[in-house]
Backbone as XML, in Angstrom:
<?xml version="1.0"?>
<chain id="A" units="angstrom">
  <residue number="1" name="UNK">
    <atom name="N" x="64.083" y="126.062" z="87.064"/>
    <atom name="CA" x="63.843" y="124.703" z="87.511"/>
    <atom name="C" x="63.496" y="124.714" z="88.991"/>
  </residue>
  <residue number="2" name="UNK">
    <atom name="N" x="62.594" y="123.867" z="89.337"/>
    <atom name="CA" x="62.217" y="123.776" z="90.743"/>
    <atom name="C" x="63.247" y="122.956" z="91.499"/>
  </residue>
  <residue number="3" name="UNK">
    <atom name="N" x="63.303" y="123.184" z="92.806"/>
    <atom name="CA" x="64.235" y="122.415" z="93.654"/>
    <atom name="C" x="63.920" y="120.934" z="93.604"/>
  </residue>
  <residue number="4" name="UNK">
    <atom name="N" x="62.637" y="120.601" z="93.533"/>
    <atom name="CA" x="62.232" y="119.199" z="93.482"/>
    <atom name="C" x="62.794" y="118.524" z="92.234"/>
  </residue>
  <residue number="5" name="UNK">
    <atom name="N" x="62.706" y="119.223" z="91.100"/>
    <atom name="CA" x="63.232" y="118.687" z="89.841"/>
    <atom name="C" x="64.750" y="118.533" z="89.926"/>
  </residue>
  <residue number="6" name="UNK">
    <atom name="N" x="65.427" y="119.554" z="90.473"/>
    <atom name="CA" x="66.887" y="119.496" z="90.615"/>
    <atom name="C" x="67.304" y="118.324" z="91.495"/>
  </residue>
  <residue number="7" name="UNK">
    <atom name="N" x="66.594" y="118.129" z="92.600"/>
    <atom name="CA" x="66.930" y="117.025" z="93.499"/>
    <atom name="C" x="66.732" y="115.671" z="92.819"/>
  </residue>
  <residue number="8" name="UNK">
    <atom name="N" x="65.638" y="115.541" z="92.072"/>
    <atom name="CA" x="65.371" y="114.296" z="91.357"/>
    <atom name="C" x="66.433" y="114.045" z="90.297"/>
  </residue>
  <residue number="9" name="UNK">
    <atom name="N" x="66.799" y="115.091" z="89.554"/>
    <atom name="CA" x="67.809" y="114.972" z="88.512"/>
    <atom name="C" x="69.169" y="114.670" z="89.122"/>
  </residue>
  <residue number="10" name="UNK">
    <atom name="N" x="69.481" y="115.312" z="90.232"/>
    <atom name="CA" x="70.748" y="115.082" z="90.919"/>
    <atom name="C" x="70.856" y="113.618" z="91.350"/>
  </residue>
  <residue number="11" name="UNK">
    <atom name="N" x="69.756" y="113.065" z="91.876"/>
    <atom name="CA" x="69.754" y="111.661" z="92.278"/>
    <atom name="C" x="69.963" y="110.738" z="91.099"/>
  </residue>
  <residue number="12" name="UNK">
    <atom name="N" x="69.326" y="111.073" z="89.966"/>
    <atom name="CA" x="69.477" y="110.277" z="88.744"/>
    <atom name="C" x="70.917" y="110.329" z="88.264"/>
  </residue>
  <residue number="13" name="UNK">
    <atom name="N" x="71.495" y="111.525" z="88.288"/>
    <atom name="CA" x="72.881" y="111.692" z="87.861"/>
    <atom name="C" x="73.817" y="110.840" z="88.711"/>
  </residue>
  <residue number="14" name="UNK">
    <atom name="N" x="73.585" y="110.860" z="90.019"/>
    <atom name="CA" x="74.430" y="110.081" z="90.924"/>
    <atom name="C" x="74.281" y="108.583" z="90.657"/>
  </residue>
  <residue number="15" name="UNK">
    <atom name="N" x="73.051" y="108.121" z="90.418"/>
    <atom name="CA" x="72.826" y="106.706" z="90.107"/>
    <atom name="C" x="73.532" y="106.317" z="88.814"/>
  </residue>
  <residue number="16" name="UNK">
    <atom name="N" x="73.446" y="107.188" z="87.823"/>
    <atom name="CA" x="74.106" y="106.935" z="86.548"/>
    <atom name="C" x="75.620" y="106.860" z="86.741"/>
  </residue>
  <residue number="17" name="UNK">
    <atom name="N" x="76.160" y="107.806" z="87.489"/>
    <atom name="CA" x="77.591" y="107.828" z="87.754"/>
    <atom name="C" x="78.021" y="106.582" z="88.529"/>
  </residue>
  <residue number="18" name="UNK">
    <atom name="N" x="77.233" y="106.181" z="89.520"/>
    <atom name="CA" x="77.542" y="104.964" z="90.280"/>
    <atom name="C" x="77.531" y="103.736" z="89.377"/>
  </residue>
  <residue number="19" name="UNK">
    <atom name="N" x="76.581" y="103.686" z="88.449"/>
    <atom name="CA" x="76.508" y="102.571" z="87.509"/>
    <atom name="C" x="77.723" y="102.509" z="86.605"/>
  </residue>
  <residue number="20" name="UNK">
    <atom name="N" x="78.164" y="103.664" z="86.122"/>
    <atom name="CA" x="79.349" y="103.719" z="85.261"/>
    <atom name="C" x="80.579" y="103.278" z="86.048"/>
  </residue>
  <residue number="21" name="UNK">
    <atom name="N" x="80.699" y="103.761" z="87.272"/>
    <atom name="CA" x="81.848" y="103.374" z="88.109"/>
    <atom name="C" x="81.858" y="101.871" z="88.365"/>
  </residue>
  <residue number="22" name="UNK">
    <atom name="N" x="80.700" y="101.310" z="88.652"/>
    <atom name="CA" x="80.599" y="99.868" z="88.906"/>
    <atom name="C" x="80.990" y="99.080" z="87.669"/>
  </residue>
  <residue number="23" name="UNK">
    <atom name="N" x="80.578" y="99.550" z="86.505"/>
    <atom name="CA" x="80.910" y="98.876" z="85.250"/>
    <atom name="C" x="82.411" y="98.905" z="84.994"/>
  </residue>
  <residue number="24" name="UNK">
    <atom name="N" x="83.021" y="100.053" z="85.216"/>
    <atom name="CA" x="84.466" y="100.190" z="85.018"/>
    <atom name="C" x="85.218" y="99.293" z="86.005"/>
  </residue>
  <residue number="25" name="UNK">
    <atom name="N" x="84.775" y="99.268" z="87.261"/>
    <atom name="CA" x="85.422" y="98.434" z="88.271"/>
    <atom name="C" x="85.303" y="96.956" z="87.916"/>
  </residue>
  <residue number="26" name="UNK">
    <atom name="N" x="84.147" y="96.566" z="87.404"/>
    <atom name="CA" x="83.934" y="95.179" z="87.018"/>
    <atom name="C" x="84.890" y="94.780" z="85.901"/>
  </residue>
  <residue number="27" name="UNK">
    <atom name="N" x="85.041" y="95.651" z="84.908"/>
    <atom name="CA" x="85.971" y="95.353" z="83.809"/>
    <atom name="C" x="87.403" y="95.292" z="84.323"/>
  </residue>
  <residue number="28" name="UNK">
    <atom name="N" x="87.735" y="96.162" z="85.255"/>
    <atom name="CA" x="89.070" y="96.166" z="85.842"/>
    <atom name="C" x="89.320" y="94.875" z="86.615"/>
  </residue>
  <residue number="29" name="UNK">
    <atom name="N" x="88.317" y="94.426" z="87.379"/>
    <atom name="CA" x="88.432" y="93.171" z="88.117"/>
    <atom name="C" x="88.594" y="91.996" z="87.160"/>
  </residue>
  <residue number="30" name="UNK">
    <atom name="N" x="87.843" y="92.001" z="86.064"/>
    <atom name="CA" x="87.940" y="90.931" z="85.072"/>
    <atom name="C" x="89.331" y="90.903" z="84.452"/>
  </residue>
  <residue number="31" name="UNK">
    <atom name="N" x="89.877" y="92.078" z="84.140"/>
    <atom name="CA" x="91.209" y="92.153" z="83.539"/>
    <atom name="C" x="92.271" y="91.649" z="84.513"/>
  </residue>
  <residue number="32" name="UNK">
    <atom name="N" x="92.147" y="92.006" z="85.777"/>
    <atom name="CA" x="93.108" y="91.541" z="86.786"/>
    <atom name="C" x="93.033" y="90.025" z="86.930"/>
  </residue>
  <residue number="33" name="UNK">
    <atom name="N" x="91.826" y="89.477" z="86.913"/>
    <atom name="CA" x="91.656" y="88.031" z="87.015"/>
    <atom name="C" x="92.290" y="87.335" z="85.813"/>
  </residue>
  <residue number="34" name="UNK">
    <atom name="N" x="92.039" y="87.853" z="84.621"/>
    <atom name="CA" x="92.615" y="87.257" z="83.412"/>
    <atom name="C" x="94.136" y="87.296" z="83.462"/>
  </residue>
  <residue number="35" name="UNK">
    <atom name="N" x="94.693" y="88.397" z="83.937"/>
    <atom name="CA" x="96.150" y="88.533" z="84.043"/>
    <atom name="C" x="96.700" y="87.513" z="85.037"/>
  </residue>
  <residue number="36" name="UNK">
    <atom name="N" x="95.977" y="87.281" z="86.120"/>
    <atom name="CA" x="96.395" y="86.301" z="87.118"/>
    <atom name="C" x="96.397" y="84.892" z="86.521"/>
  </residue>
  <residue number="37" name="UNK">
    <atom name="N" x="95.352" y="84.567" z="85.777"/>
    <atom name="CA" x="95.254" y="83.244" z="85.152"/>
    <atom name="C" x="96.399" y="83.042" z="84.165"/>
  </residue>
  <residue number="38" name="UNK">
    <atom name="N" x="96.690" y="84.052" z="83.370"/>
    <atom name="CA" x="97.795" y="83.956" z="82.401"/>
    <atom name="C" x="99.118" y="83.717" z="83.121"/>
  </residue>
  <residue number="39" name="UNK">
    <atom name="N" x="99.319" y="84.396" z="84.243"/>
    <atom name="CA" x="100.542" y="84.199" z="85.025"/>
    <atom name="C" x="100.660" y="82.778" z="85.559"/>
  </residue>
  <residue number="40" name="UNK">
    <atom name="N" x="99.566" y="82.231" z="86.050"/>
    <atom name="CA" x="99.556" y="80.859" z="86.564"/>
    <atom name="C" x="99.835" y="79.877" z="85.434"/>
  </residue>
  <residue number="41" name="UNK">
    <atom name="N" x="99.212" y="80.094" z="84.282"/>
    <atom name="CA" x="99.440" y="79.212" z="83.133"/>
    <atom name="C" x="100.897" y="79.264" z="82.686"/>
  </residue>
  <residue number="42" name="UNK">
    <atom name="N" x="101.464" y="80.460" z="82.628"/>
    <atom name="CA" x="102.863" y="80.602" z="82.217"/>
    <atom name="C" x="103.811" y="79.916" z="83.198"/>
  </residue>
  <residue number="43" name="UNK">
    <atom name="N" x="103.555" y="80.089" z="84.486"/>
    <atom name="CA" x="104.404" y="79.445" z="85.496"/>
    <atom name="C" x="104.308" y="77.925" z="85.385"/>
  </residue>
  <residue number="44" name="UNK">
    <atom name="N" x="103.103" y="77.428" z="85.174"/>
    <atom name="CA" x="102.906" y="75.978" z="85.033"/>
    <atom name="C" x="103.642" y="75.459" z="83.803"/>
  </residue>
  <residue number="45" name="UNK">
    <atom name="N" x="103.510" y="76.168" z="82.695"/>
    <atom name="CA" x="104.219" y="75.769" z="81.468"/>
    <atom name="C" x="105.724" y="75.767" z="81.672"/>
  </residue>
  <residue number="46" name="UNK">
    <atom name="N" x="106.227" y="76.770" z="82.362"/>
    <atom name="CA" x="107.668" y="76.856" z="82.602"/>
    <atom name="C" x="108.150" y="75.688" z="83.453"/>
  </residue>
  <residue number="47" name="UNK">
    <atom name="N" x="107.403" y="75.359" z="84.497"/>
    <atom name="CA" x="107.805" y="74.237" z="85.354"/>
    <atom name="C" x="107.753" y="72.921" z="84.595"/>
  </residue>
  <residue number="48" name="UNK">
    <atom name="N" x="106.739" y="72.754" z="83.743"/>
    <atom name="CA" x="106.661" y="71.534" z="82.929"/>
    <atom name="C" x="107.835" y="71.462" z="81.958"/>
  </residue>
  <residue number="49" name="UNK">
    <atom name="N" x="108.175" y="72.604" z="81.372"/>
    <atom name="CA" x="109.284" y="72.664" z="80.427"/>
    <atom name="C" x="110.607" y="72.321" z="81.112"/>
  </residue>
  <residue number="50" name="UNK">
    <atom name="N" x="110.732" y="72.661" z="82.372"/>
    <atom name="CA" x="111.946" y="72.361" z="83.135"/>
    <atom name="C" x="111.933" y="70.953" z="83.731"/>
  </residue>
  <residue number="51" name="UNK">
    <atom name="N" x="110.894" y="70.185" z="83.374"/>
    <atom name="CA" x="110.742" y="68.807" z="83.852"/>
    <atom name="C" x="110.633" y="68.703" z="85.369"/>
  </residue>
  <residue number="52" name="UNK">
    <atom name="N" x="109.984" y="69.687" z="85.991"/>
    <atom name="CA" x="109.712" y="69.618" z="87.420"/>
    <atom name="C" x="108.647" y="68.536" z="87.621"/>
  </residue>
  <residue number="53" name="UNK">
    <atom name="N" x="108.803" y="67.732" z="88.660"/>
    <atom name="CA" x="107.840" y="66.669" z="88.928"/>
    <atom name="C" x="106.451" y="67.262" z="89.138"/>
  </residue>
  <residue number="54" name="UNK">
    <atom name="N" x="105.443" y="66.572" z="88.624"/>
    <atom name="CA" x="104.077" y="67.074" z="88.707"/>
    <atom name="C" x="103.615" y="67.295" z="90.137"/>
  </residue>
  <residue number="55" name="UNK">
    <atom name="N" x="104.025" y="66.410" z="91.044"/>
    <atom name="CA" x="103.652" y="66.595" z="92.453"/>
    <atom name="C" x="104.209" y="67.913" z="92.993"/>
  </residue>
  <residue number="56" name="UNK">
    <atom name="N" x="105.426" y="68.245" z="92.593"/>
    <atom name="CA" x="106.055" y="69.497" z="93.030"/>
    <atom name="C" x="105.331" y="70.699" z="92.416"/>
  </residue>
  <residue number="57" name="UNK">
    <atom name="N" x="104.949" y="70.583" z="91.147"/>
    <atom name="CA" x="104.203" y="71.664" z="90.490"/>
    <atom name="C" x="102.884" y="71.893" z="91.221"/>
  </residue>
  <residue number="58" name="UNK">
    <atom name="N" x="102.215" y="70.806" z="91.560"/>
    <atom name="CA" x="100.943" y="70.913" z="92.279"/>
    <atom name="C" x="101.155" y="71.620" z="93.614"/>
  </residue>
  <residue number="59" name="UNK">
    <atom name="N" x="102.207" y="71.236" z="94.331"/>
    <atom name="CA" x="102.508" y="71.896" z="95.607"/>
    <atom name="C" x="102.732" y="73.394" z="95.420"/>
  </residue>
  <residue number="60" name="UNK">
    <atom name="N" x="103.454" y="73.750" z="94.383"/>
    <atom name="CA" x="103.744" y="75.164" z="94.114"/>
    <atom name="C" x="102.460" y="75.928" z="93.757"/>
  </residue>
  <residue number="61" name="UNK">
    <atom name="N" x="101.621" y="75.323" z="92.926"/>
    <atom name="CA" x="100.369" y="75.968" z="92.545"/>
    <atom name="C" x="99.462" y="76.165" z="93.752"/>
  </residue>
  <residue number="62" name="UNK">
    <atom name="N" x="99.458" y="75.196" z="94.633"/>
    <atom name="CA" x="98.635" y="75.310" z="95.836"/>
    <atom name="C" x="99.212" y="76.338" z="96.809"/>
  </residue>
  <residue number="63" name="UNK">
    <atom name="N" x="100.508" y="76.337" z="96.952"/>
    <atom name="CA" x="101.154" y="77.239" z="97.912"/>
    <atom name="C" x="101.108" y="78.700" z="97.454"/>
  </residue>
  <residue number="64" name="UNK">
    <atom name="N" x="101.478" y="78.962" z="96.213"/>
    <atom name="CA" x="101.640" y="80.347" z="95.764"/>
    <atom name="C" x="100.397" y="80.944" z="95.112"/>
  </residue>
  <residue number="65" name="UNK">
    <atom name="N" x="99.507" y="80.083" z="94.597"/>
    <atom name="CA" x="98.304" y="80.613" z="93.947"/>
    <atom name="C" x="97.024" y="80.104" z="94.588"/>
  </residue>
  <residue number="66" name="UNK">
    <atom name="N" x="97.157" y="79.356" z="95.660"/>
    <atom name="CA" x="96.011" y="78.891" z="96.439"/>
    <atom name="C" x="95.010" y="78.103" z="95.592"/>
  </residue>
  <residue number="67" name="UNK">
    <atom name="N" x="95.531" y="77.299" z="94.667"/>
    <atom name="CA" x="94.654" y="76.472" z="93.849"/>
    <atom name="C" x="94.269" y="75.210" z="94.606"/>
  </residue>
  <residue number="68" name="UNK">
    <atom name="N" x="93.112" y="74.702" z="94.300"/>
    <atom name="CA" x="92.693" y="73.407" z="94.835"/>
    <atom name="C" x="93.450" y="72.316" z="94.090"/>
  </residue>
  <residue number="69" name="UNK">
    <atom name="N" x="93.498" y="71.146" z="94.689"/>
    <atom name="CA" x="94.185" y="70.014" z="94.067"/>
    <atom name="C" x="93.618" y="69.733" z="92.681"/>
  </residue>
  <residue number="70" name="UNK">
    <atom name="N" x="92.293" y="69.706" z="92.575"/>
    <atom name="CA" x="91.657" y="69.419" z="91.278"/>
    <atom name="C" x="91.976" y="70.503" z="90.251"/>
  </residue>
  <residue number="71" name="UNK">
    <atom name="N" x="92.037" y="71.763" z="90.680"/>
    <atom name="CA" x="92.356" y="72.857" z="89.751"/>
    <atom name="C" x="93.796" y="72.731" z="89.257"/>
  </residue>
  <residue number="72" name="UNK">
    <atom name="N" x="94.696" y="72.411" z="90.175"/>
    <atom name="CA" x="96.102" y="72.277" z="89.813"/>
    <atom name="C" x="96.305" y="71.127" z="88.824"/>
  </residue>
  <residue number="73" name="UNK">
    <atom name="N" x="95.666" y="69.996" z="89.101"/>
    <atom name="CA" x="95.786" y="68.846" z="88.196"/>
    <atom name="C" x="95.222" y="69.166" z="86.820"/>
  </residue>
  <residue number="74" name="UNK">
    <atom name="N" x="94.059" y="69.822" z="86.795"/>
    <atom name="CA" x="93.433" y="70.182" z="85.524"/>
    <atom name="C" x="94.325" y="71.144" z="84.734"/>
  </residue>
  <residue number="75" name="UNK">
    <atom name="N" x="94.924" y="72.092" z="85.432"/>
    <atom name="CA" x="95.800" y="73.061" z="84.774"/>
    <atom name="C" x="97.024" y="72.375" z="84.179"/>
  </residue>
  <residue number="76" name="UNK">
    <atom name="N" x="97.607" y="71.465" z="84.919"/>
    <atom name="CA" x="98.771" y="70.731" z="84.406"/>
    <atom name="C" x="98.394" y="69.942" z="83.156"/>
  </residue>
  <residue number="77" name="UNK">
    <atom name="N" x="97.300" y="69.240" z="83.208"/>
    <atom name="CA" x="96.860" y="68.451" z="82.041"/>
    <atom name="C" x="96.596" y="69.348" z="80.835"/>
  </residue>
  <residue number="78" name="UNK">
    <atom name="N" x="95.981" y="70.477" z="81.066"/>
    <atom name="CA" x="95.688" y="71.398" z="79.960"/>
    <atom name="C" x="96.975" y="71.964" z="79.373"/>
  </residue>
  <residue number="79" name="UNK">
    <atom name="N" x="97.929" y="72.312" z="80.241"/>
    <atom name="CA" x="99.193" y="72.867" z="79.741"/>
    <atom name="C" x="100.005" y="71.806" z="79.017"/>
  </residue>
  <residue number="80" name="UNK">
    <atom name="N" x="99.927" y="70.563" z="79.458"/>
    <atom name="CA" x="100.649" y="69.481" z="78.778"/>
    <atom name="C" x="100.094" y="69.220" z="77.390"/>
  </residue>
  <residue number="81" name="UNK">
    <atom name="N" x="98.801" y="69.440" z="77.222"/>
    <atom name="CA" x="98.170" y="69.144" z="75.925"/>
    <atom name="C" x="98.361" y="70.282" z="74.914"/>
  </residue>
  <residue number="82" name="UNK">
    <atom name="N" x="98.837" y="71.415" z="75.367"/>
    <atom name="CA" x="99.029" y="72.553" z="74.440"/>
    <atom name="C" x="100.377" y="72.491" z="73.758"/>
  </residue>
</chain>
């Protein structure tokens, strides 16, 4: 094999490897995000079950999970309907 061919193939191999790594990282990021959402939903359900005032739940969601007011309200409504 010529050096030119080896260099071209080596570059292709590296691009392929980088693509695989990026794909794996993306799936890992998606899984971490899903796990975070499940944790927030569970905490919200638990607070509702304990009859914590909705304003207090919203404060907790904003403080500990950095949710926006609209996100917190939507989450509470969704958890109440389940």
